[in-house]
N, C-alpha and C positions, 0 to 999 in steps of 0.2 A: 379890945383886941390889939395885939401888937401890930405895928406897921409892917414889919418884915415877915409877913407870912409868905409861904411858897408861891401862892397865886399872885400876890402883889409883885413879887420878884419877877415872875414870868412876864407880867404885864409891863414892868419897867424895862426888862430886857428887850421885849418886842418894840417898845417905844424908842429906845436907844438905837437898836438895830435899824428900824425904819428911818429914823432921823438921819443917822450917819450915812447910810447908803442911798438915800433918796436925794440928798442935797446936790450931788454932782449933776443929776438929771434935771432937777428943778432950777438950779442957779447957774448951771454950766461950768462948775468948778472942776478941778482935777479929780478923777476917780472913775469907777465903773458907771457907765451910763446906759440908759435904754436906747436902743437903735430904732429910729422911726422907719416904718414900713413905706412901701411904694406910694400908697395913697396919702401919706402925710408929708413926705419930704420930696415927692416927685421922683420921676425916673422913667424906665422903659419897660413896657409890657409887650412880650413877644409870644405869639402862638405858632408853634411849629408842627408840621405834618411829617409823619414817619412813613417812608415807603418800605414796608417790611418785605416786599418781594425782592428788593435789591439785597436784603440781608441774606436771603436764601441763595441768590446768585453768587454773592461773595463767599458764602460757606462752601458752595460747590467748587469754587476756585481754590480755596484752602485745602479741600479734600484732594483735589488734583495735584496740588503741590506736594502734599504728604505722600500720595501714591507714587509720584515721580521719584521722590527722594528715597523712599523705602525700597522700591523695586531695584533701583540702581545699587543700593547698599547690599541687597540680597542676590545680586546677579540674576534678576528675573527680567528677561527681555520683553518689553512691550512696545507697541507702536500706535501712532494715531491717537495719542492721549488728548482728549478734548474736554473742556468744561463749558457748558452753556447755562442758560437760565433755568433749566429743569433737570439736568442730569450730568453725569461724568461718564465718558465712554473711552474705551481703548481696546486694542487687540493684543492678546497674549501670543507671542511668537513661539515659545517653547512650551508645548502642552505638558511635558514632563514636570514642569514647575507649577502645575495647576494647584496641587495640594498646598504647597508653600504659599502661593498667592492667596488662596482662599483663607488660610489660617491668618495671614497678615491682615486681610480685609475684615475678618471677623472681630479684630481688636478695635475696629472703629464702630462706635455705637450709632444706632439710628439709621442704618443703611438697608435698603432693599436691593439685593444683588441679582441680576439676571445674566446668565452666561449661556451662549449658544455657540458651540464650536470655537471656543476661545475668544469670542467677541463679547466683551463685558459692557453692560449698561447698568449704571448705579444711580439710584434715586433715593431720596429720603423717605422714610415712612411718614404717614400722616401725623403720628404723635411727635416725631422729630420736627416736622415743619411747624406745628403749633408751638413747640418749645423754642425753635429758632426765632419765630416772629415775636413771641413774648419776651425772650431774652434780648432781642435787638432793641426793643423799646426801653427795657430796664438798663441795658448797657449804654444807650444814648443818654438817658437821664444821669447815670453815674458819671459818664465822660464829661457831660456839660458841667456838672457840679465840680468835678476835679479841675477843669479848665478855669472856671470862674474863681475857684478858691486859690489856685496857683497865681492867677492874674492879679488877685488882691482886691476884688470887688467885695464890698461889705454886705453881708446878709443877703446873698442872692436866694431866690426861691425858685426851685425847679421841681415841677410835679406833673404827674400824668393827668391828662385832660381827655375824658372820653376813652375811646378804644385805641386810636392810633395817633393821638396828638400829645404834645408836650407844651406846658405853659411855663414860661420863664419870666420872672419879675426881677428887675435890677434897680433897686433904689439908688438914688444919688447920681444917676446918669443925666447930665444937664445939657451938654453940647452935642451938636450934630457929629463932631469928630469922635467923641466918646461913644455915641450910639453906633457908628459904623465900625469902630474898632471892636466893640463888644459883639456885634453881629457877625463880623468876619471870624472872630475867635470861636463863636458858638457853632456856626454852620460849617466851617472848614472840615472836610472829611478826614484829612491828615492820614490818608492811606499811602504808606510808604511801601514800595516794592523794588526789589532788585531783579532786573529782567535781562535775559541773554539776548544779544543782537543776532538776528538771523543773517549771518555774514554771507551765506550762499545766495540769498535772494534780495539782499538789501539794496543792491544797485538798481533794482527796478521799483523801489519804493514810491517814487513820484508818479509812476504810471500805473501802479497797482491799485485796484479797487479794494474796498473794505471786505467785500464778499470773497474776492480771490485770496486775500491774506488769511481769511478765516479758514479757507480750505486747507491751507498749509499749517494751520494751528498757530497763526501769527496775529499780531495786532499792530496797527499803524498809530504811532503817537508823535506829537509835535514837541519841539524843544520849548522851554518856557520863555527864552529870550526872543524867539522868532517862530511863529506858528507855521510858517512856510517851510521850515527846515524840519524834516521828519526822519524817523528811523523805523525799520521793520523789526519788531521784537517778538520773541517767543511768548505766546499768550500765557502759558503757565509760569508764574514767577518763581524765581529761585528761592527767595525768602520774602516774607511780608512783615508789616508793622506789628503783628502779634508777637513777634520774637524780639521786639525792641525793649530794652530795659531803661535807657536814659537818652536824653537829647539836650544839648546845651549850645548856647551861642559861643563861638570861639573865633579866632583870627588865623587865617592861613599864613604860615611863616614866609612863604615865597611871594604871594600876591598881596599880602597884608589886607585882604578883604574879609568881610564877615562870612563865616561858614557855620553850618550846624553840625556839630560833632555828635555822633550817636554810638551807642553800644548795644550789642546783641546778647541774648541769653546763651546758655551753653549749647542748646540745640541749634539756634541760628548761627552761632560762631562755627560750629562743626560743618553745617551745610555750606556756609560762606567759604570756609577754608577748603573744603573738598572741591567745590565748584571752581574756585580760582586756581587750585592746583592742577585741575584737569583741563583747563581752558586757557592756558598761557598763550598770549598773542591775540586772543579774541577780546571783543568789547563787552562790557556789562553796563547796562544803563541804570542809573538811579532815578526812579520815577516817584513823584509825589503828586497825588491827586490827578493821575493820568497826564502829567506833563513831565518831560524829561529835563532834569536839571544838569546832568552830566552823563557822559558815556565813555569813561576812560578805558584804555586797553590794559589788559591784565599782564603785567610784566613778570610777576612771581606769585607764589602762593601767599594769600593774605590771611594771616592768623591773628589771634587776639580778639576777634569778634567786634571790631570797631571800624568806623568809616566816617565820611563827612559829605555833606551836601553843599556844593558851592553855587553861588549865584550872586547877582547884584542886589543883595538884600539891604533894605533900610534897617535901621536899628529896631524900629517897632515891628516890622515884618518878620525879621529874624527871631525876635523874642516871641511873637505870636505862633510862628511855626514850631519853635522848640517846645512851647507850652502844649500845643496841640499834639505833637508827637509824644511828649512825655506823659501826657494824661491819657493817651490811648486814642486810636483811630475810631471813627464812627463806621460801623459795619453797614450802615444804611444811610443814604442821603436824606437830608432834612429839607423840607420845603417851607418857606416863610409864608404862612397863611394870613397873619395879621401882625401889625406893629403899631402900638399906640404910645405916644409920649405924654407923660403927665407932668405938667409944670409945677414948680415948687409953690407958686402962688395959690394954686388950688389946694395943695396940702396945708398951707398956712391958714386958709379959710376954714378947712375942716378941723384943724387943731383949735382955732378960735371958737368955732361953734360948739365943739365937744367940751371945751373948758367952760364955756358959758353954761352948758347943760349940767356939767358936773358941779360947778360952784353954785349954780342956781338951786339944784337939788339939795346940795349940802346946806345952804343957807335956809331953805324952806324947812328942812328936817330939824335944824338947830332951833329955829323959832317955835316949831310945833312941839318938839320934845321938852324944851324948857318951860313953855307956857302950860303944857298939859301934865307933865310929870314932875315938875319942880326940879330939885337937885338930882334926883335919879335920872332925869333927862340929861343933865350936865354930864353925869357919869357915862351914859349911853353915847353921847356925842363925843366924849373923849376917846371912848373905845372905837368909834367910827373913824376919828381922826388918825389914830394909831393904825387902824386897818388900812386906810388909804396909803399912808407912808410905807407900811410893810409890803403892800402890793408893789409899789414902785421900787422898793429896795430889792425885793426878790427878783423882779424882772431885770433890774440893773446888774445884780450879782451874777445871774446866769446869762447875761447878754441877750435877753429875749428881744424880739422885734415887736414894737407896738404899732398896730394898725388901727384904722378907723373902727372896724368891728371890735377890736380889742378895747378901745376907749368906751364903746357901748357896753362891753362886758364890765368895765369898772363902774360905770354909772349904774348898771343893774345890780352889781355887788353892793353898792352903797345902800340901795333899797332893801336887799336881802339881809345885810348886816344889821340895819336898824330894826328890821322886823323881828330878829331874834331878841333884841333888847326890849321891844314892846311886849313880846310874849312873857318875858321874865317879869317885867314891871307889872303887867296885868295879873299874873299869878300872885305876886307879892301883895298887890292891892286887894285881891280876892280874900287872901288869908287875913289881912288886916280888918276887912269889913266883917269877917266871920267871928272876930273877937280874939284872934291870936295876938301874942305880943310881937314886938318888932323883930327881935332876933329869930324867933321861930318862923315868922312870916317870910323873912328873907330866905331862910333855909328851905321852907316849903315852896317858895317861888322857884328856886333853882332846881329843886328835886322834880317838880312837876313840869317845868318848862324844858328841861334838858332833853328828855326823850323826844318831845315834839320837834325841837330844834335839830337834833341829830337826824331824825327820820327825814325831815324836809331837806336838810342840807346834803345828806348822803345820796338821796335820789337825784338831786340836782348835780352832785359831783359825778355820779355815774354817767349822766347825760353829757357832762362836759368832757369826760374821758372818751366816750364814744364819738363825740364830735371831733375831738383831736385825732383819734386813731383813723377814722374813716373820712374826715373832712379834708378840704384843700385849703390853700393859703388863708383867705379872709376868715373862714370858719375856724381854722386852727387858732388864729389870733384871738377870736372871741372866746374860744374854749380855754385857752391858756389863762387869760386874765380872770375869767369867771371861776376857773378851778382854783387858782391861787387865792382869789378873794374869798371863796367858800371856806377853805381850810383856815385862813387867817381869821375870818369872822367867828368861827367856832372857838378859836383860842381867845380872842379878845372879848367876845360876848359872854361865854360860859366861864372861862377861867379868870380873865382879867378883871371884869367888872365885879365878879364875886369876891376877888381879893380886896378890892376897894371897899366893898360892903363889910367884909370881915374886919378891915382896919377901922372903919367908922361906926361899926355896930353899936358899941357901948355909948358913943356920943349921941347917935340917933335915938337910942333907947332912953337916954336920960333927958333929952330935950322935949320929947313927945310932940314935936312940931311936924305933924304928918303932912300938913298942907305944903310946908316948905320942902320936906324931904321927898314926898311921894305924890304930891298934888291932890290929896284927898283931905276931907274935913278932919279936924282934930277931934279928940274925944274917944278914940278907940285905943284900948290898951294892947 
């Protein structure tokens, strides 16, 4: 048979592909490499709890902000607008505007509205509460991922754990400073609000209780530079961080200090402009995570939908706040439930143990296959070697993360890959023993083994896919390597080795040395 048959070409392409793309990971040279997971290179493992009840409270505050803005724009007079943990309430002053108000409220989904003589009490429906709780967890996961991606941490893993917990794994975090910086970035709520100062009652802020302030629809908040300096602010914010489109570290031209410049979307820009135009001479506080950063007096209408947060920021602090704002605020606070640091030495021991297992298994297979199957064992081992290189190459090409369970998946794949070759070799030997000639026996071996190999590998591949879809971090790592290994082993075992037999077929047939080629006694045609 000619050497350049299509199956041999496919096998050679797999070999070149595997060799070229696995070398950077194996020898550390320039090129795409496999990223080691938390358990192999060390890092930080964080378990966070999500308080979904706070998400509902935050949503009520947003609804109140929307009602306040919409009623003002529609000239609907309301009073005593309040947002608490379980409802939004207000009094409609002009009953003739009831239909217009009801129509406006009907555009907000998920509300259960109760109205008695113009006194409105609004709560979320049970379906909406379930949706808000579920969304708050998903939003927290997405926000944490965005922050870590912008921060530049390599291959972070953020996944839901149980019902209300989030598991964050950060490979490569080695120092206490890096741990604290990552933790501050993840947990920071980054809830930006623009709030009006209650100028009428602010002079009594130091003697006013929290309960008294709440009666007026106000809240008492401290300045960030001194917790003893406080302002009395309207509880319903003018705008919040959901209207933010960008946040960057900049420098103030006058003070030459670091500031965080932010931009608002069209809705936020309009609300910001309208409020500033109607409240010239009054103060507006810029509040981040319930601390006042500044409270400038409004001198003129502020258009353009941009502003800045000033403070004595360090370079890292300003960068982290900008990232947190840009990636989105957390609608619900996160509680640190568990923090575990994994040292790189433990990962090095895991890598060493896994490599010993992999090479030990590979060596044992080589000895067995060559001793038992002769040269056909050499062909099987060559396919196994290409299989391992191709797995490393695929993972390097797609930037996959290799974990300890992933290495277990590779070791398991080695056994499954050689199993396919054993089935093929046994079918060939069965045909030879029954009296078939060598060419027909090779063809018979592949025809009869292919279906069994496909069936076994397809069922295992389905399991790998399900493990990846429904599993979490370590299970996904195992599923990825096993899935890639199964696909490659089918190519190398069924297509690649068959190509080699097609190339050597005539030579094998002419020599009649069945002991050498297939490990069985000669004398069979």
